[in-house]
MARMI-225915 format. One line per field, with one value per atom (N, C-alpha, C): atom name; x, y, z; residue in one letter. Coordinates in steps of 0.2 Angstrom, whole numbers, plus 5000, padded with zeros to 4 digits. Example, Ala and Ser with C-alpha at 12.3 -4.5 7.8 and 13.67 -1.06 7.14 Angstrom:
2
at	(N, CA, C, N, CA, C)
u	(5066, 5062, 5066, 5064, 5068, 5064)
v	(4972, 4978, 4984, 4989, 4995, 5000)
w	(5039, 5039, 5039, 5035, 5036, 5039)
aa	(A, A, A, S, S, S)
end
This chain:
96
at	(N, CA, C, N, CA, C, N, CA, C, N, CA, C, N, CA, C, N, CA, C, N, CA, C, N, CA, C, N, CA, C, N, CA, C, N, CA, C, N, CA, C, N, CA, C, N, CA, C, N, CA, C, N, CA, C, N, CA, C, N, CA, C, N, CA, C, N, CA, C, N, CA, C, N, CA, C, N, CA, C, N, CA, C, N, CA, C, N, CA, C, N, CA, C, N, CA, C, N, CA, C, N, CA, C, N, CA, C, N, CA, C, N, CA, C, N, CA, C, N, CA, C, N, CA, C, N, CA, C, N, CA, C, N, CA, C, N, CA, C, N, CA, C, N, CA, C, N, CA, C, N, CA, C, N, CA, C, N, CA, C, N, CA, C, N, CA, C, N, CA, C, N, CA, C, N, CA, C, N, CA, C, N, CA, C, N, CA, C, N, CA, C, N, CA, C, N, CA, C, N, CA, C, N, CA, C, N, CA, C, N, CA, C, N, CA, C, N, CA, C, N, CA, C, N, CA, C, N, CA, C, N, CA, C, N, CA, C, N, CA, C, N, CA, C, N, CA, C, N, CA, C, N, CA, C, N, CA, C, N, CA, C, N, CA, C, N, CA, C, N, CA, C, N, CA, C, N, CA, C, N, CA, C, N, CA, C, N, CA, C, N, CA, C, N, CA, C, N, CA, C, N, CA, C, N, CA, C, N, CA, C, N, CA, C, N, CA, C, N, CA, C, N, CA, C, N, CA, C, N, CA, C, N, CA, C)
u	(5020, 5020, 5012, 5015, 5008, 5004, 4997, 4990, 4983, 4977, 4972, 4967, 4967, 4963, 4955, 4955, 4947, 4945, 4947, 4946, 4950, 4950, 4956, 4955, 4947, 4944, 4947, 4951, 4954, 4962, 4963, 4972, 4974, 4975, 4980, 4981, 4972, 4972, 4976, 4975, 4977, 4986, 4990, 4994, 4998, 4992, 4996, 4995, 4988, 4991, 4995, 4998, 5001, 5009, 5008, 5014, 5015, 5009, 5011, 5013, 5006, 5007, 5015, 5020, 5028, 5028, 5030, 5032, 5033, 5024, 5026, 5029, 5029, 5033, 5041, 5042, 5048, 5054, 5049, 5053, 5055, 5061, 5063, 5061, 5060, 5056, 5054, 5061, 5061, 5056, 5059, 5052, 5046, 5045, 5038, 5034, 5039, 5037, 5035, 5040, 5039, 5032, 5030, 5024, 5018, 5019, 5013, 5012, 5016, 5014, 5012, 5013, 5010, 5003, 5002, 4995, 4989, 4994, 4990, 4988, 4993, 4992, 4987, 4989, 4983, 4974, 4976, 4968, 4966, 4972, 4967, 4964, 4969, 4965, 4962, 4956, 4951, 4946, 4941, 4935, 4932, 4936, 4934, 4942, 4941, 4950, 4953, 4960, 4963, 4961, 4962, 4962, 4973, 4972, 4980, 4983, 4980, 4983, 4984, 4980, 4980, 4988, 4990, 4991, 5000, 5001, 5006, 5008, 5004, 5005, 5009, 5007, 5008, 5016, 5015, 5022, 5029, 5026, 5030, 5033, 5029, 5030, 5032, 5030, 5036, 5044, 5046, 5053, 5054, 5053, 5054, 5057, 5052, 5054, 5063, 5061, 5066, 5072, 5073, 5078, 5081, 5075, 5078, 5073, 5076, 5074, 5070, 5065, 5059, 5063, 5062, 5064, 5062, 5064, 5065, 5056, 5055, 5049, 5043, 5045, 5037, 5038, 5043, 5041, 5040, 5040, 5036, 5032, 5026, 5022, 5016, 5021, 5018, 5017, 5021, 5019, 5014, 5013, 5009, 5002, 5002, 4995, 4991, 4998, 4995, 4993, 4997, 4996, 4988, 4985, 4978, 4974, 4975, 4970, 4970, 4976, 4974, 4970, 4971, 4968, 4959, 4959, 4953, 4947, 4952, 4948, 4948, 4952, 4951, 4947, 4945, 4939, 4933, 4933, 4928, 4922, 4928, 4929, 4926, 4926, 4926, 4920, 4917, 4910, 4906, 4906, 4903, 4898)
v	(4944, 4941, 4936, 4934, 4928, 4934, 4929, 4933, 4928, 4930, 4927, 4926, 4923, 4928, 4927, 4933, 4936, 4937, 4941, 4940, 4944, 4941, 4942, 4947, 4948, 4952, 4961, 4963, 4968, 4969, 4965, 4962, 4965, 4963, 4966, 4974, 4976, 4984, 4988, 4985, 4986, 4989, 4982, 4982, 4986, 4989, 4991, 4998, 4999, 5008, 5009, 5005, 5006, 5007, 5003, 5004, 5012, 5013, 5021, 5027, 5024, 5028, 5032, 5025, 5027, 5030, 5028, 5029, 5034, 5038, 5043, 5051, 5046, 5053, 5052, 5049, 5049, 5042, 5036, 5031, 5027, 5022, 5020, 5013, 5008, 5003, 4996, 4996, 4993, 4995, 4999, 5000, 4998, 5004, 5005, 4997, 4994, 4984, 4982, 4982, 4982, 4984, 4989, 4993, 4993, 4992, 4988, 4982, 4976, 4972, 4968, 4976, 4975, 4980, 4983, 4985, 4979, 4973, 4970, 4965, 4963, 4959, 4962, 4966, 4970, 4970, 4972, 4973, 4963, 4958, 4951, 4949, 4953, 4950, 4957, 4959, 4962, 4961, 4963, 4961, 4966, 4973, 4978, 4980, 4985, 4987, 4990, 4988, 4989, 4995, 4998, 5004, 5004, 5011, 5013, 5010, 5009, 5006, 4998, 4998, 4985, 4990, 4993, 4993, 4993, 4998, 4998, 4994, 4988, 4984, 4978, 4978, 4973, 4976, 4980, 4984, 4982, 4985, 4982, 4975, 4970, 4964, 4961, 4963, 4963, 4966, 4969, 4972, 4969, 4969, 4964, 4957, 4955, 4949, 4950, 4953, 4955, 4956, 4957, 4961, 4967, 4973, 4978, 4984, 4991, 4994, 4997, 5001, 5003, 5010, 5010, 5017, 5023, 5029, 5033, 5039, 5037, 5044, 5033, 5031, 5026, 5028, 5026, 5028, 5036, 5038, 5046, 5043, 5043, 5041, 5038, 5033, 5028, 5032, 5037, 5041, 5044, 5051, 5054, 5049, 5047, 5042, 5039, 5037, 5038, 5042, 5047, 5055, 5058, 5057, 5058, 5052, 5050, 5041, 5044, 5044, 5049, 5054, 5059, 5067, 5065, 5060, 5056, 5054, 5051, 5047, 5051, 5057, 5058, 5065, 5067, 5073, 5066, 5061, 5059, 5056, 5055, 5052, 5060, 5065, 5072, 5075, 5073, 5075, 5070, 5066, 5061, 5064)
w	(5003, 5007, 5008, 5012, 5014, 5015, 5014, 5011, 5014, 5015, 5014, 5008, 5003, 4998, 4997, 4997, 5000, 4995, 4988, 4981, 4976, 4972, 4967, 4962, 4960, 4959, 4959, 4954, 4952, 4954, 4956, 4960, 4953, 4949, 4945, 4940, 4942, 4940, 4946, 4951, 4959, 4958, 4956, 4954, 4948, 4942, 4936, 4939, 4943, 4946, 4948, 4954, 4960, 4955, 4951, 4948, 4942, 4941, 4937, 4942, 4946, 4953, 4956, 4956, 4956, 4951, 4946, 4941, 4938, 4941, 4937, 4945, 4950, 4955, 4952, 4949, 4948, 4952, 4953, 4959, 4954, 4953, 4949, 4949, 4945, 4943, 4948, 4951, 4954, 4962, 4962, 4969, 4968, 4959, 4961, 4958, 4956, 4955, 4963, 4967, 4975, 4977, 4976, 4978, 4974, 4968, 4965, 4965, 4968, 4970, 4977, 4981, 4985, 4985, 4981, 4979, 4976, 4971, 4971, 4975, 4979, 4986, 4990, 4993, 4995, 4995, 4989, 4986, 4985, 4983, 4980, 4990, 4994, 5003, 5005, 5001, 5003, 5001, 5002, 4999, 4993, 4993, 4986, 4985, 4981, 4983, 4990, 4990, 4997, 4997, 5004, 5007, 5010, 5006, 5011, 5015, 5019, 5024, 5026, 5020, 5020, 5016, 5010, 5004, 5010, 5013, 5018, 5024, 5028, 5030, 5027, 5017, 5014, 5011, 5010, 5009, 5013, 5018, 5026, 5026, 5025, 5025, 5020, 5014, 5008, 5010, 5011, 5012, 5019, 5024, 5030, 5028, 5025, 5019, 5014, 5012, 5008, 5011, 5017, 5023, 5021, 5019, 5014, 5019, 5019, 5021, 5016, 5018, 5015, 5011, 5003, 5004, 5005, 5004, 5006, 5006, 5001, 4995, 4998, 5000, 5001, 5009, 5012, 5019, 5024, 5018, 5019, 5018, 5013, 5009, 5015, 5018, 5023, 5031, 5030, 5036, 5036, 5031, 5030, 5028, 5025, 5025, 5034, 5038, 5043, 5047, 5048, 5050, 5048, 5041, 5041, 5043, 5042, 5044, 5050, 5058, 5063, 5065, 5061, 5060, 5059, 5053, 5053, 5057, 5061, 5066, 5070, 5073, 5082, 5077, 5070, 5069, 5069, 5067, 5067, 5073, 5079, 5085, 5090, 5088, 5090, 5087, 5084, 5079, 5082, 5086, 5091, 5098)
aa	(X, X, X, X, X, X, X, X, X, X, X, X, X, X, X, X, X, X, X, X, X, X, X, X, X, X, X, X, X, X, X, X, X, X, X, X, X, X, X, X, X, X, X, X, X, X, X, X, X, X, X, X, X, X, X, X, X, X, X, X, X, X, X, X, X, X, X, X, X, X, X, X, X, X, X, X, X, X, X, X, X, X, X, X, X, X, X, X, X, X, X, X, X, X, X, X, X, X, X, X, X, X, X, X, X, X, X, X, X, X, X, X, X, X, X, X, X, X, X, X, X, X, X, X, X, X, X, X, X, X, X, X, X, X, X, X, X, X, X, X, X, X, X, X, X, X, X, X, X, X, X, X, X, X, X, X, X, X, X, X, X, X, X, X, X, X, X, X, X, X, X, X, X, X, X, X, X, X, X, X, X, X, X, X, X, X, X, X, X, X, X, X, X, X, X, X, X, X, X, X, X, X, X, X, X, X, X, X, X, X, X, X, X, X, X, X, X, X, X, X, X, X, X, X, X, X, X, X, X, X, X, X, X, X, X, X, X, X, X, X, X, X, X, X, X, X, X, X, X, X, X, X, X, X, X, X, X, X, X, X, X, X, X, X, X, X, X, X, X, X, X, X, X, X, X, X, X, X, X, X, X, X, X, X, X, X, X, X)
end
């Protein structure tokens, strides 16, 4: 996925972390590597460690570029994360 490099510090660590997170959940190596690439890329495009929403956008871009569907496990995680972020935003808005 094309990004604008902001800061590469931590990108490799993010990639390793993303790979290990997926492999320990039982995801196959290819899928874990694609997710890991998204983690590293998203961090390189961020001021600090990438937020999950940024990682999810890069995952979507990578799979789109490859012309492949996002695997079910990753797609479900992305949906759950989006729902959590929306609920947190609503809770924050309601507390103001």
